[in-house]
N, C-alpha and C positions, 0 to 999 in steps of 0.2 A: 655327326656321328655319318655328314655326309662325305666329308673327306675319306674318313676311315671306311668308306663302300666304292669311291670311286680313285680316293687315290688324288695325283693333280692330274688326273685324265679330263680335263676341262673348265674344274669348277670352277667358277668366275663368282665369288662371293658379292660379290655387290650387285650381282644378275636377279641374287635370287631371293623372292618375294612370296608371301602367299599364294601367291595364283599360279608361281611355277608348277608346270608341271613333269612329273616324274618318268613317263614316257619320252613327249614329247620333247620338251624341251633341258631335260638330263639325259637323254638316252640311255635311260636304266633300265634292263632288259629285268624278266621273272626270276630270273638268277640272283639278280642286285637286289630286288626287292626282297628276297630272304635274308641277303647277307646283312639286309640293312633290319630286316624280324627280328636277326643275330644279335645286333647290335641295341636294337630294344630292350629285348628279353635280358640281354647282360647288365644294362644300367638301370632298368623298372622290374627287375622280375616278374612275375607272375601276375605280374598290375595290370601292363598293359601285351594284351596275347594278340597282333600283330599276323599272324596268321590266319587267327580267327574274323580278324575283320575285313580282312581280303576275302576268305572264304562268303560273309555276308553280302560280298559285290557282286554286282552283274558286269563279265565284260569290258561291255563302254563304260562303267564306273571305275572300272579298276585301269583301265588305258587314260583315262582324263584324271586320276588322283594328283592332287596338288598336294604341297608341303602344307598347308591350312589345311586342308584336309585332316593330314594325321597329323596337324599338331592338335586339331581341335580332342581329335582320338585321345590321344596320351594324355589332354589337359583333362574330358571327360572320366578317362581309367581313374586317372592319378587323384580327383578332388571325389568321385566313388569310392572307393579302396582307403581314402584316408593320405597319401600317402603326397608327400611333396618334394 
């Protein structure tokens, strides 16, 4: 999904870990997060509401959001909805 959002723009898969931050490490802007949310919705439907998740975070939490926190959120949503 990150490739879909960023295209070939400096995405080094070897350098992406659970601690990689969307803003500081990947230079994603808010519009990129909206695009990522669209990809998550297309993939998981209503089971994963990324916009709602972001709305529940403070500004500092959004700025420091990591791949790992997003993965944990998606996994929890899928677990709660019974989807895999």
